[in-house]
VEXGU-442593 format. One record per residue: residue number from 1; residue in three letters; x, y, z of N, C-alpha, C in turn. Coordinates in pm, whole numbers, padded with zeros to 5 digits. Layout:
BEGIN
(NUM, 'ALA', (X, Y, Z), (X, Y, Z), (X, Y, Z))
...
This chain:
BEGIN
(1, 'MET', (-15443, -00208, 17536), (-15339, -00176, 17570), (-15212, -00245, 17480))
(2, 'THR', (-15091, -00183, 17442), (-15013, -00257, 17352), (-14910, -00328, 17427))
(3, 'ALA', (-14901, -00473, 17382), (-14815, -00555, 17454), (-14674, -00488, 17464))
(4, 'LEU', (-14621, -00535, 17595), (-14467, -00498, 17604), (-14384, -00594, 17546))
(5, 'LEU', (-14269, -00554, 17482), (-14165, -00649, 17453), (-14101, -00748, 17566))
(6, 'HIS', (-14102, -00883, 17541), (-14049, -00957, 17625), (-13921, -00941, 17632))
(7, 'HIS', (-13870, -00959, 17771), (-13757, -00906, 17841), (-13687, -01000, 17944))
(8, 'ASP', (-13549, -01011, 17974), (-13497, -01068, 18094), (-13409, -00966, 18146))
(9, 'VAL', (-13400, -00950, 18277), (-13336, -00832, 18371), (-13217, -00928, 18433))
(10, 'LEU', (-13095, -00887, 18374), (-12973, -00939, 18461), (-12882, -00870, 18550))
(11, 'SER', (-12851, -00914, 18645), (-12769, -00816, 18740), (-12672, -00933, 18822))
(12, 'ALA', (-12552, -00852, 18867), (-12449, -00944, 18916), (-12527, -00988, 19050))
(13, 'PRO', (-12500, -01120, 19110), (-12563, -01159, 19258), (-12510, -01072, 19342))
(14, 'GLY', (-12601, -01006, 19452), (-12579, -00936, 19572), (-12582, -00798, 19522))
(15, 'SER', (-12588, -00750, 19363), (-12538, -00619, 19361), (-12685, -00553, 19378))
(16, 'SER', (-12655, -00383, 19377), (-12776, -00321, 19375), (-12760, -00209, 19257))
(17, 'PRO', (-12789, -00252, 19128), (-12744, -00159, 18995), (-12845, -00026, 18999))
(18, 'THR', (-12789, 00056, 18978), (-12852, 00193, 18951), (-12901, 00239, 18811))
(19, 'ARG', (-12872, 00136, 18716), (-12876, 00196, 18563), (-12895, 00072, 18502))
(20, 'SER', (-12951, 00080, 18354), (-12984, -00031, 18311), (-12887, -00009, 18149))
(21, 'LEU', (-12851, -00132, 18078), (-12826, -00111, 17937), (-12919, -00215, 17842))
(22, 'PHE', (-12961, -00152, 17770), (-13077, -00264, 17687), (-12980, -00328, 17587))
(23, 'PHE', (-13002, -00458, 17568), (-12935, -00527, 17440), (-13035, -00574, 17343))
(24, 'LEU', (-12981, -00505, 17222), (-13102, -00543, 17105), (-13031, -00623, 16988))
(25, 'HIS', (-13099, -00751, 16981), (-13026, -00844, 16895), (-13053, -00847, 16732))
(26, 'GLY', (-12984, -00904, 16661), (-13016, -00906, 16527), (-13140, -00980, 16457))
(27, 'ILE', (-13138, -00955, 16323), (-13267, -01022, 16272), (-13261, -01178, 16277))
(28, 'LEU', (-13398, -01239, 16334), (-13399, -01381, 16343), (-13327, -01458, 16481))
(29, 'GLY', (-13279, -01333, 16560), (-13223, -01357, 16691), (-13341, -01345, 16781))
(30, 'GLN', (-13271, -01362, 16904), (-13385, -01299, 17044), (-13263, -01284, 17169))
(31, 'GLY', (-13327, -01228, 17265), (-13223, -01136, 17356), (-13114, -01232, 17419))
(32, 'THR', (-13164, -01345, 17422), (-13063, -01435, 17494), (-12956, -01472, 17419))
(33, 'ASN', (-12948, -01465, 17321), (-12821, -01464, 17209), (-12699, -01358, 17271))
(34, 'TRP', (-12762, -01272, 17381), (-12655, -01202, 17403), (-12629, -01225, 17586))
(35, 'ARG', (-12678, -01341, 17638), (-12680, -01385, 17768), (-12565, -01367, 17843))
(36, 'GLY', (-12424, -01462, 17753), (-12350, -01475, 17826), (-12245, -01350, 17819))
(37, 'PHE', (-12234, -01261, 17718), (-12180, -01147, 17721), (-12237, -01048, 17806))
(38, 'ALA', (-12351, -01035, 17834), (-12417, -00957, 17958), (-12415, -00994, 18094))
(39, 'ARG', (-12399, -01144, 18105), (-12361, -01200, 18243), (-12213, -01128, 18296))
(40, 'GLN', (-12105, -01170, 18181), (-11995, -01111, 18211), (-11970, -00934, 18234))
(41, 'LEU', (-12050, -00892, 18176), (-12065, -00739, 18182), (-12122, -00692, 18326))
(42, 'VAL', (-12218, -00748, 18356), (-12276, -00702, 18501), (-12169, -00751, 18607))
(43, 'LYS', (-12111, -00869, 18582), (-12034, -00909, 18690), (-11908, -00818, 18694))
(44, 'GLN', (-11879, -00763, 18581), (-11759, -00664, 18585), (-11805, -00514, 18636))
(45, 'ARG', (-11916, -00505, 18586), (-11990, -00358, 18646), (-12131, -00391, 18707))
(46, 'PRO', (-12117, -00420, 18843), (-12232, -00455, 18925), (-12320, -00308, 18922))
(47, 'ASP', (-12293, -00185, 18882), (-12368, -00122, 18892), (-12462, -00088, 18795))
(48, 'TRP', (-12444, -00176, 18694), (-12544, -00187, 18565), (-12604, -00324, 18561))
(49, 'SER', (-12735, -00286, 18517), (-12801, -00422, 18504), (-12826, -00453, 18365))
(50, 'ALA', (-12843, -00555, 18290), (-12856, -00581, 18175), (-13016, -00622, 18112))
(51, 'VAL', (-13070, -00562, 18021), (-13204, -00595, 17959), (-13184, -00655, 17842))
(52, 'LEU', (-13214, -00807, 17845), (-13208, -00876, 17713), (-13349, -00872, 17650))
(53, 'VAL', (-13363, -00784, 17536), (-13465, -00757, 17495), (-13523, -00852, 17368))
(54, 'ASP', (-13641, -00921, 17359), (-13682, -00987, 17227), (-13775, -00870, 17142))
(55, 'LEU', (-13710, -00846, 17022), (-13762, -00737, 16946), (-13901, -00804, 16881))
(56, 'ARG', (-13979, -00700, 16808), (-14100, -00746, 16798), (-14072, -00837, 16656))
(57, 'ALA', (-14162, -00921, 16681), (-14167, -01058, 16556), (-14076, -01155, 16581))
(58, 'HIS', (-13972, -01136, 16702), (-13905, -01244, 16730), (-13911, -01279, 16897))
(59, 'GLY', (-13868, -01411, 16921), (-13853, -01476, 17015), (-14011, -01475, 17101))
(60, 'ASP', (-14029, -01408, 17232), (-14158, -01416, 17287), (-14202, -01277, 17278))
(61, 'SER', (-14164, -01186, 17177), (-14269, -01089, 17131), (-14319, -01111, 17016))
(62, 'ARG', (-14349, -01191, 16969), (-14420, -01202, 16856), (-14563, -01159, 16855))
(63, 'ALA', (-14592, -01160, 16959), (-14738, -01142, 16952), (-14782, -00958, 16960))
(64, 'VAL', (-14666, -00874, 16960), (-14644, -00732, 16959), (-14672, -00689, 16834))
(65, 'ALA', (-14801, -00603, 16816), (-14837, -00563, 16694), (-14794, -00440, 16660))
(66, 'GLY', (-14840, -00385, 16526), (-14807, -00270, 16484), (-14703, -00273, 16364))
(67, 'ARG', (-14664, -00153, 16355), (-14586, -00114, 16201), (-14461, -00226, 16238))
(68, 'ASP', (-14423, -00272, 16118), (-14309, -00356, 16118), (-14190, -00299, 16044))
(69, 'ASP', (-14155, -00184, 16123), (-14042, -00128, 16043), (-13952, -00062, 16162))
(70, 'LEU', (-13837, -00005, 16157), (-13720, 00039, 16234), (-13830, 00127, 16354))
(71, 'ARG', (-13899, 00252, 16294), (-13979, 00305, 16390), (-14073, 00240, 16487))
(72, 'GLY', (-14131, 00150, 16431), (-14228, 00071, 16519), (-14161, 00015, 16617))
(73, 'ALA', (-14027, -00072, 16580), (-13972, -00162, 16662), (-13896, -00066, 16787))
(74, 'ALA', (-13835, 00088, 16733), (-13787, 00175, 16838), (-13892, 00246, 16928))
(75, 'GLU', (-14009, 00224, 16880), (-14117, 00290, 16973), (-14175, 00160, 17053))
(76, 'ASP', (-14164, 00058, 17047), (-14161, -00077, 17120), (-14053, -00063, 17275))
(77, 'VAL', (-13946, -00017, 17234), (-13836, -00028, 17295), (-13842, 00084, 17399))
(78, 'THR', (-13908, 00208, 17343), (-13944, 00315, 17437), (-14055, 00288, 17514))
(79, 'ARG', (-14166, 00223, 17478), (-14278, 00176, 17585), (-14212, 00078, 17692))
(80, 'LEU', (-14098, -00001, 17643), (-14028, -00114, 17751), (-13982, -00046, 17837))
(81, 'ARG', (-13893, 00059, 17795), (-13821, 00168, 17898), (-13877, 00260, 17988))
(82, 'ASP', (-14022, 00275, 17935), (-14085, 00347, 18053), (-14165, 00283, 18142))
(83, 'SER', (-14141, 00143, 18126), (-14229, 00055, 18205), (-14141, 00010, 18324))
(84, 'LEU', (-13997, 00007, 18313), (-13911, -00046, 18412), (-13882, 00068, 18507))
(85, 'ARG', (-13824, 00003, 18617), (-13788, 00056, 18753), (-13655, 00127, 18731))
(86, 'LEU', (-13572, 00059, 18690), (-13428, 00127, 18673), (-13431, 00206, 18564))
(87, 'PRO', (-13355, 00336, 18557), (-13342, 00425, 18433), (-13263, 00329, 18339))
(88, 'VAL', (-13286, 00356, 18238), (-13211, 00276, 18103), (-13103, 00403, 18072))
(89, 'HIS', (-12971, 00386, 18081), (-12881, 00480, 18024), (-12821, 00449, 17896))
(90, 'GLY', (-12822, 00337, 17872), (-12751, 00290, 17725), (-12798, 00162, 17660))
(91, 'VAL', (-12781, 00148, 17545), (-12835, 00053, 17440), (-12701, -00003, 17372))
(92, 'LEU', (-12708, -00127, 17373), (-12612, -00209, 17276), (-12697, -00276, 17151))
(93, 'GLY', (-12693, -00251, 17036), (-12756, -00297, 16946), (-12671, -00376, 16843))
(94, 'HIS', (-12690, -00494, 16797), (-12607, -00577, 16686), (-12691, -00573, 16574))
(95, 'SER', (-12635, -00544, 16442), (-12689, -00569, 16329), (-12827, -00518, 16319))
(96, 'PHE', (-12937, -00585, 16293), (-13066, -00506, 16282), (-13090, -00440, 16426))
(97, 'GLY', (-13063, -00490, 16515), (-13099, -00433, 16640), (-12989, -00298, 16670))
(98, 'GLY', (-12897, -00297, 16594), (-12808, -00154, 16600), (-12867, -00040, 16529))
(99, 'LYS', (-12961, -00099, 16389), (-13052, 00006, 16349), (-13153, 00036, 16408))
(100, 'VAL', (-13215, -00047, 16506), (-13329, -00005, 16575), (-13274, 00085, 16678))
(101, 'ALA', (-13142, 00063, 16733), (-13086, 00170, 16831), (-13073, 00299, 16780))
(102, 'LEU', (-13037, 00309, 16638), (-13006, 00431, 16584), (-13141, 00496, 16541))
(103, 'ARG', (-13235, 00437, 16517), (-13368, 00489, 16497), (-13413, 00541, 16639))
(104, 'TRP', (-13387, 00485, 16733), (-13451, 00529, 16881), (-13347, 00663, 16933))
(105, 'MET', (-13232, 00663, 16881), (-13156, 00773, 16917), (-13206, 00902, 16849))
(106, 'HIS', (-13238, 00865, 16718), (-13258, 00959, 16639), (-13386, 01027, 16680))
(107, 'ASP', (-13510, 00937, 16722), (-13655, 00993, 16684), (-13654, 01026, 16899))
(108, 'ASP', (-13572, 00995, 16978), (-13570, 01027, 17114), (-13450, 01072, 17177))
(109, 'PRO', (-13407, 01178, 17118), (-13252, 01197, 17138), (-13216, 01226, 17283))
(110, 'GLY', (-13315, 01256, 17379), (-13270, 01263, 17523), (-13281, 01142, 17598))
(111, 'ALA', (-13300, 01043, 17529), (-13347, 00878, 17594), (-13204, 00828, 17645))
(112, 'LEU', (-13086, 00832, 17611), (-12989, 00773, 17664), (-12843, 00829, 17681))
(113, 'CYS', (-12757, 00807, 17735), (-12617, 00835, 17748), (-12491, 00762, 17686))
(114, 'ARG', (-12516, 00622, 17660), (-12440, 00552, 17579), (-12513, 00460, 17461))
(115, 'ALA', (-12430, 00436, 17355), (-12496, 00355, 17260), (-12349, 00291, 17227))
(116, 'PHE', (-12373, 00152, 17178), (-12271, 00091, 17084), (-12353, 00026, 16996))
(117, 'ILE', (-12325, 00052, 16873), (-12392, -00003, 16750), (-12277, -00094, 16695))
(118, 'VAL', (-12324, -00240, 16702), (-12215, -00312, 16705), (-12224, -00377, 16532))
(119, 'ASP', (-12186, -00361, 16416), (-12136, -00395, 16326), (-12269, -00350, 16249))
(120, 'SER', (-12313, -00252, 16256), (-12434, -00214, 16208), (-12434, -00092, 16124))
(121, 'LEU', (-12437, -00081, 16008), (-12388, 00047, 15934), (-12524, 00118, 15969))
(122, 'PRO', (-12477, 00262, 16001), (-12614, 00382, 16009), (-12664, 00382, 15858))
(123, 'GLY', (-12596, 00378, 15730), (-12639, 00443, 15622), (-12721, 00339, 15558))
(124, 'ALA', (-12777, 00348, 15458), (-12877, 00267, 15330), (-12759, 00164, 15321))
(125, 'ARG', (-12837, 00052, 15258), (-12775, -00044, 15214), (-12878, -00136, 15082))
(126, 'PRO', (-12936, -00050, 14999), (-13041, -00101, 14891), (-12995, -00218, 14820))
(127, 'ASP', (-12839, -00242, 14821), (-12805, -00377, 14739), (-12781, -00469, 14848))
(128, 'GLN', (-12823, -00453, 14958), (-12792, -00548, 15065), (-12659, -00640, 15073))
(129, 'THR', (-12562, -00530, 15020), (-12394, -00540, 15064), (-12378, -00596, 15196))
(130, 'GLY', (-12316, -00708, 15221), (-12255, -00757, 15347), (-12356, -00862, 15420))
(131, 'SER', (-12510, -00849, 15343), (-12625, -00946, 15423), (-12669, -01050, 15347))
(132, 'GLU', (-12553, -01087, 15214), (-12611, -01194, 15135), (-12644, -01310, 15214))
(133, 'GLY', (-12560, -01352, 15285), (-12605, -01482, 15351), (-12718, -01480, 15444))
(134, 'THR', (-12744, -01361, 15499), (-12880, -01339, 15556), (-12985, -01376, 15490))
(135, 'MET', (-12995, -01292, 15366), (-13116, -01308, 15260), (-13118, -01442, 15221))
(136, 'ARG', (-13027, -01546, 15215), (-13036, -01666, 15185), (-13082, -01758, 15259))
(137, 'VAL', (-13075, -01738, 15385), (-13146, -01784, 15484), (-13284, -01745, 15493))
(138, 'VAL', (-13313, -01609, 15493), (-13462, -01594, 15459), (-13528, -01667, 15337))
(139, 'GLU', (-13464, -01651, 15259), (-13549, -01741, 15117), (-13541, -01888, 15152))
(140, 'MET', (-13466, -01920, 15258), (-13476, -02081, 15249), (-13596, -02101, 15390))
(141, 'LEU', (-13618, -02004, 15467), (-13702, -02005, 15566), (-13833, -01983, 15515))
(142, 'ASP', (-13861, -01897, 15406), (-13981, -01888, 15331), (-14036, -02034, 15259))
(143, 'ALA', (-13937, -02099, 15251), (-13979, -02221, 15182), (-13969, -02334, 15263))
(144, 'LEU', (-13971, -02324, 15394), (-14002, -02439, 15463), (-14144, -02507, 15444))
(145, 'PRO', (-14114, -02647, 15485), (-14254, -02719, 15518), (-14314, -02681, 15633))
(146, 'PRO', (-14464, -02686, 15634), (-14530, -02617, 15742), (-14506, -02679, 15872))
(147, 'ARG', (-14429, -02818, 15891), (-14412, -02888, 16016), (-14289, -02973, 15993))
(148, 'PHE', (-14217, -03037, 16102), (-14110, -03114, 16093), (-14150, -03209, 16220))
(149, 'ASP', (-14095, -03351, 16217), (-14118, -03443, 16288), (-14042, -03396, 16425))
(150, 'SER', (-13943, -03355, 16414), (-13850, -03304, 16552), (-13766, -03205, 16524))
(151, 'ARG', (-13704, -03154, 16617), (-13584, -03042, 16630), (-13504, -03117, 16511))
(152, 'ASP', (-13449, -03229, 16566), (-13327, -03279, 16487), (-13354, -03309, 16336))
(153, 'ALA', (-13513, -03293, 16317), (-13540, -03324, 16166), (-13539, -03169, 16092))
(154, 'PHE', (-13561, -03069, 16169), (-13542, -02928, 16108), (-13417, -02895, 16090))
(155, 'VAL', (-13345, -02915, 16201), (-13180, -02899, 16179), (-13114, -02954, 16046))
(156, 'ALA', (-13164, -03112, 16022), (-13123, -03195, 15920), (-13173, -03140, 15773))
(157, 'HIS', (-13319, -03072, 15789), (-13322, -02981, 15669), (-13275, -02867, 15633))
(158, 'VAL', (-13241, -02811, 15755), (-13148, -02659, 15716), (-12985, -02703, 15658))
(159, 'VAL', (-12971, -02800, 15711), (-12799, -02821, 15679), (-12805, -02874, 15516))
(160, 'GLU', (-12920, -02974, 15480), (-12934, -03024, 15341), (-12955, -02906, 15236))
(161, 'GLN', (-13008, -02785, 15309), (-13036, -02662, 15222), (-12890, -02612, 15187))
(162, 'GLY', (-12776, -02646, 15251), (-12654, -02565, 15244), (-12601, -02506, 15334))
(163, 'HIS', (-12675, -02478, 15455), (-12636, -02409, 15584), (-12560, -02500, 15671))
(164, 'SER', (-12500, -02435, 15766), (-12412, -02507, 15859), (-12513, -02552, 15980))
(165, 'LYS', (-12442, -02642, 16061), (-12519, -02738, 16159), (-12547, -02640, 16274))
(166, 'ALA', (-12441, -02535, 16286), (-12432, -02432, 16391), (-12564, -02322, 16364))
(167, 'LEU', (-12572, -02298, 16229), (-12683, -02175, 16225), (-12809, -02274, 16234))
(168, 'ALA', (-12802, -02403, 16167), (-12947, -02463, 16188), (-12981, -02469, 16345))
(169, 'ALA', (-12892, -02475, 16401), (-12925, -02535, 16572), (-12971, -02377, 16644))
(170, 'TRP', (-12902, -02276, 16580), (-12939, -02114, 16619), (-13089, -02108, 16589))
(171, 'LEU', (-13103, -02127, 16447), (-13245, -02109, 16420), (-13350, -02203, 16482))
(172, 'GLY', (-13325, -02329, 16515), (-13399, -02389, 16605), (-13453, -02332, 16751))
(173, 'GLN', (-13384, -02224, 16794), (-13427, -02170, 16888), (-13579, -02088, 16858))
(174, 'SER', (-13609, -02063, 16753), (-13759, -02004, 16716), (-13863, -02138, 16659))
(175, 'LEU', (-13840, -02246, 16707), (-13921, -02370, 16674), (-14033, -02363, 16777))
(176, 'ASP', (-14143, -02382, 16727), (-14281, -02396, 16807), (-14317, -02556, 16818))
(177, 'ARG', (-14349, -02619, 16906), (-14377, -02756, 16938), (-14551, -02744, 16908))
(178, 'LEU', (-14575, -02859, 16827), (-14694, -02901, 16773), (-14747, -03033, 16865))
(179, 'GLU', (-14847, -03058, 16842), (-14876, -03190, 16916), (-14815, -03336, 16824))
(180, 'ASP', (-14787, -03276, 16674), (-14710, -03403, 16610), (-14587, -03367, 16558))
(181, 'GLY', (-14518, -03258, 16638), (-14396, -03240, 16598), (-14343, -03089, 16622))
(182, 'VAL', (-14283, -03011, 16550), (-14226, -02891, 16558), (-14271, -02791, 16413))
(183, 'ARG', (-14256, -02653, 16454), (-14265, -02559, 16300), (-14192, -02454, 16326))
(184, 'PHE', (-14151, -02386, 16244), (-14060, -02255, 16264), (-14161, -02161, 16291))
(185, 'GLY', (-14114, -02092, 16424), (-14239, -02003, 16461), (-14245, -01853, 16417))
(186, 'LEU', (-14129, -01799, 16353), (-14128, -01659, 16321), (-14221, -01647, 16187))
(187, 'ASP', (-14281, -01530, 16174), (-14366, -01494, 16064), (-14270, -01426, 15950))
(188, 'VAL', (-14187, -01528, 15846), (-14106, -01442, 15755), (-14143, -01344, 15679))
(189, 'CYS', (-14271, -01304, 15676), (-14343, -01201, 15598), (-14308, -01058, 15689))
(190, 'ARG', (-14321, -01080, 15832), (-14276, -00964, 15891), (-14116, -00930, 15896))
(191, 'ILE', (-14070, -01064, 15917), (-13908, -01059, 15930), (-13864, -00993, 15770))
(192, 'ARG', (-13954, -01013, 15682), (-13874, -00950, 15553), (-13921, -00792, 15556))
(193, 'ALA', (-14041, -00771, 15601), (-14070, -00602, 15592), (-13962, -00521, 15703))
(194, 'LEU', (-13927, -00592, 15807), (-13841, -00530, 15904), (-13686, -00523, 15828))
(195, 'LEU', (-13672, -00623, 15744), (-13527, -00636, 15672), (-13545, -00498, 15569))
(196, 'ASP', (-13631, -00509, 15514), (-13690, -00408, 15379), (-13659, -00233, 15442))
(197, 'ASP', (-13699, -00197, 15552), (-13686, -00117, 15636), (-13559, -00082, 15663))
(198, 'TYR', (-13472, -00191, 15742), (-13357, -00192, 15765), (-13253, -00136, 15674))
(199, 'PHE', (-13251, -00205, 15512), (-13178, -00191, 15435), (-13210, -00044, 15376))
(200, 'ALA', (-13336, 00005, 15372), (-13357, 00119, 15317), (-13353, 00245, 15388))
(201, 'THR', (-13311, 00233, 15519), (-13316, 00377, 15601), (-13178, 00422, 15600))
(202, 'ASP', (-13143, 00524, 15588), (-13037, 00612, 15626), (-13019, 00668, 15759))
(203, 'LEU', (-12956, 00636, 15853), (-12964, 00697, 15959), (-12834, 00776, 16033))
(204, 'TRP', (-12739, 00792, 15946), (-12620, 00861, 15965), (-12636, 00974, 16029))
(205, 'ALA', (-12759, 01063, 16025), (-12801, 01176, 16112), (-12808, 01158, 16266))
(206, 'ALA', (-12824, 01017, 16313), (-12809, 01004, 16409), (-12684, 00993, 16498))
(207, 'VAL', (-12586, 00999, 16423), (-12442, 00982, 16485), (-12355, 01115, 16431))
(208, 'SER', (-12420, 01214, 16386), (-12332, 01343, 16324), (-12403, 01469, 16344))
(209, 'PRO', (-12377, 01495, 16461), (-12326, 01445, 16594), (-12424, 01343, 16658))
(210, 'PRO', (-12394, 01248, 16739), (-12494, 01195, 16854), (-12559, 01308, 16929))
(211, 'PRO', (-12699, 01258, 16973), (-12749, 01338, 17044), (-12670, 01422, 17167))
(212, 'GLU', (-12707, 01520, 17209), (-12639, 01583, 17320), (-12634, 01497, 17442))
(213, 'LYS', (-12511, 01533, 17530), (-12491, 01436, 17630), (-12488, 01270, 17604))
(214, 'MET', (-12479, 01207, 17472), (-12467, 01106, 17460), (-12324, 01068, 17393))
(215, 'GLU', (-12269, 00954, 17432), (-12126, 00892, 17358), (-12185, 00798, 17274))
(216, 'ALA', (-12145, 00781, 17145), (-12179, 00674, 17077), (-12082, 00608, 17030))
(217, 'HIS', (-12076, 00477, 17023), (-11967, 00412, 16979), (-12016, 00321, 16847))
(218, 'LEU', (-11954, 00331, 16737), (-11958, 00224, 16628), (-11868, 00146, 16628))
(219, 'VAL', (-11898, -00015, 16648), (-11800, -00122, 16662), (-11816, -00196, 16542))
(220, 'ILE', (-11719, -00200, 16468), (-11701, -00250, 16322), (-11613, -00380, 16323))
(221, 'GLY', (-11681, -00510, 16276), (-11594, -00612, 16276), (-11491, -00597, 16153))
(222, 'GLY', (-11371, -00644, 16175), (-11266, -00622, 16077), (-11269, -00680, 15937))
(223, 'ARG', (-11335, -00801, 15994), (-11363, -00919, 15891), (-11486, -00919, 15798))
(224, 'SER', (-11564, -00826, 15880), (-11710, -00830, 15827), (-11704, -00761, 15701))
(225, 'SER', (-11815, -00765, 15603), (-11832, -00662, 15484), (-11932, -00609, 15518))
(226, 'VAL', (-11994, -00551, 15631), (-12152, -00482, 15641), (-12075, -00325, 15620))
(227, 'TYR', (-11956, -00301, 15650), (-11932, -00158, 15635), (-11822, -00158, 15496))
(228, 'ARG', (-11832, -00090, 15397), (-11744, -00108, 15276), (-11609, 00022, 15333))
(229, 'ALA', (-11528, -00003, 15226), (-11428, 00092, 15252), (-11467, 00220, 15286))
(230, 'ALA', (-11521, 00255, 15189), (-11592, 00423, 15208), (-11683, 00435, 15314))
(231, 'ASP', (-11769, 00325, 15373), (-11825, 00344, 15485), (-11742, 00365, 15615))
(232, 'ARG', (-11633, 00315, 15626), (-11531, 00307, 15728), (-11467, 00429, 15747))
(233, 'GLN', (-11435, 00510, 15579), (-11416, 00633, 15594), (-11475, 00747, 15650))
(234, 'LYS', (-11607, 00717, 15604), (-11720, 00835, 15631), (-11732, 00836, 15816))
(235, 'ALA', (-11732, 00683, 15857), (-11745, 00697, 16015), (-11639, 00739, 16095))
(236, 'ALA', (-11484, 00717, 16025), (-11372, 00783, 16090), (-11351, 00933, 16060))
(237, 'GLU', (-11402, 01005, 15933), (-11438, 01112, 15933), (-11520, 01201, 16032))
(238, 'LEU', (-11642, 01134, 16065), (-11720, 01176, 16156), (-11689, 01165, 16291))
(239, 'ALA', (-11608, 01047, 16330), (-11568, 01047, 16451), (-11441, 01183, 16495))
(240, 'GLU', (-11363, 01203, 16382), (-11295, 01311, 16396), (-11332, 01452, 16389))
(241, 'ALA', (-11492, 01438, 16347), (-11559, 01573, 16337), (-11620, 01614, 16458))
(242, 'HIS', (-11646, 01496, 16557), (-11746, 01497, 16651), (-11671, 01424, 16775))
(243, 'ALA', (-11656, 01494, 16858), (-11589, 01435, 16996), (-11656, 01303, 17050))
(244, 'ARG', (-11784, 01318, 17054), (-11880, 01204, 17116), (-11906, 01083, 17040))
(245, 'LEU', (-11865, 01089, 16952), (-11846, 00971, 16832), (-11717, 00919, 16832))
(246, 'HIS', (-11748, 00756, 16835), (-11593, 00701, 16861), (-11617, 00578, 16763))
(247, 'VAL', (-11521, 00572, 16686), (-11512, 00434, 16575), (-11399, 00322, 16658))
(248, 'HIS', (-11437, 00190, 16663), (-11359, 00088, 16678), (-11357, -00025, 16574))
(249, 'VAL', (-11247, -00065, 16515), (-11272, -00174, 16448), (-11180, -00316, 16529))
(250, 'LEU', (-11263, -00398, 16548), (-11194, -00521, 16579), (-11160, -00605, 16485))
(251, 'GLU', (-11055, -00611, 16450), (-10977, -00689, 16363), (-10996, -00805, 16336))
(252, 'LYS', (-11015, -00886, 16424), (-11052, -01041, 16421), (-11167, -01095, 16433))
(253, 'ALA', (-11256, -00977, 16437), (-11433, -01041, 16445), (-11496, -00999, 16288))
(254, 'ASP', (-11564, -01128, 16291), (-11665, -01121, 16149), (-11795, -01014, 16214))
(255, 'HIS', (-11871, -01053, 16133), (-12003, -01014, 16164), (-12052, -01019, 16309))
(256, 'TRP', (-12032, -01156, 16354), (-12082, -01178, 16472), (-11963, -01137, 16599))
(257, 'VAL', (-11963, -01024, 16623), (-11841, -00969, 16682), (-11853, -01001, 16825))
(258, 'HIS', (-11944, -01051, 16922), (-11952, -01086, 17057), (-11905, -01239, 17058))
(259, 'VAL', (-11912, -01295, 16957), (-11887, -01442, 16938), (-11713, -01431, 16876))
(260, 'ASP', (-11684, -01370, 16803), (-11547, -01348, 16747), (-11449, -01323, 16841))
(261, 'ASP', (-11483, -01214, 16897), (-11379, -01122, 16997), (-11474, -01049, 17114))
(262, 'PRO', (-11501, -01138, 17198), (-11610, -01097, 17295), (-11502, -00998, 17398))
(263, 'GLU', (-11363, -01055, 17420), (-11294, -00976, 17480), (-11255, -00827, 17444))
(264, 'GLY', (-11262, -00813, 17301), (-11234, -00683, 17260), (-11351, -00592, 17259))
(265, 'LEU', (-11486, -00663, 17247), (-11591, -00584, 17271), (-11620, -00542, 17404))
(266, 'MET', (-11592, -00630, 17500), (-11599, -00623, 17655), (-11514, -00509, 17690))
(267, 'ALA', (-11408, -00487, 17625), (-11298, -00395, 17678), (-11359, -00254, 17613))
(268, 'ILE', (-11434, -00258, 17490), (-11517, -00143, 17449), (-11607, -00101, 17542))
(269, 'VAL', (-11709, -00189, 17570), (-11833, -00137, 17642), (-11779, -00120, 17770))
(270, 'GLU', (-11717, -00181, 17874), (-11689, -00170, 17990), (-11601, -00039, 18024))
(271, 'GLY', (-11534, -00011, 17929), (-11449, 00109, 17902), (-11520, 00241, 17925))
(272, 'ALA', (-11637, 00247, 17856), (-11717, 00353, 17812), (-11826, 00370, 17911))
(273, 'LEU', (-11884, 00268, 17984), (-12006, 00286, 18067), (-11945, 00384, 18198))
């Protein structure tokens, strides 16, 4: 039997939610990255629960086998949905998780009622424009020593390689304990395979138009370079042509939209549920 994705379900204290919203994180992340935002959302919308998912090759879903591409990741999410008690009516996907959500929408068009694609371009990006920093991190991870004496030693090493302490601490969430220290726990070869498909795949068809009975929201960080000018124009034109597609630009947000403008993103999500 295929292993299910690790996940945490959040609901407001004393509530009786009738539907769920999946949260799909970005590359190198995990579901808990969205815990603060999800807690606030279910507090404001107690009729919904939030399902924080660890995607394949990430977090506590590293044992999930199979194809390391968007389709494999979307099939994982479908299996998880089918195992849950509450119906899953929506998905919020950030960056890589947004492209997984688009793949899911495309391959299972009747699955969802709401989709929020957060700073994730539906189109292909073979030149990796807007993700140069991510690729530098992956290159650094590929060259890591096999172990470190401690978490602090790992953080210090990442900082020495030219990355911020905040990023180093964030990457530290994926450390595994050893008898004599720690090691970075993600398989970088699997991460590269997922990224290869993420950059190569064009999924504009998933939102032009969105599946029947679905409202889809493309949320763009105004300071992010993931969407180029031509991409923003295309998104706007598609939204003009298809009433169930909506485009939002949060001007003060960079790629980490839920960190840079949580209030703006919350207004979009809560208002559309």
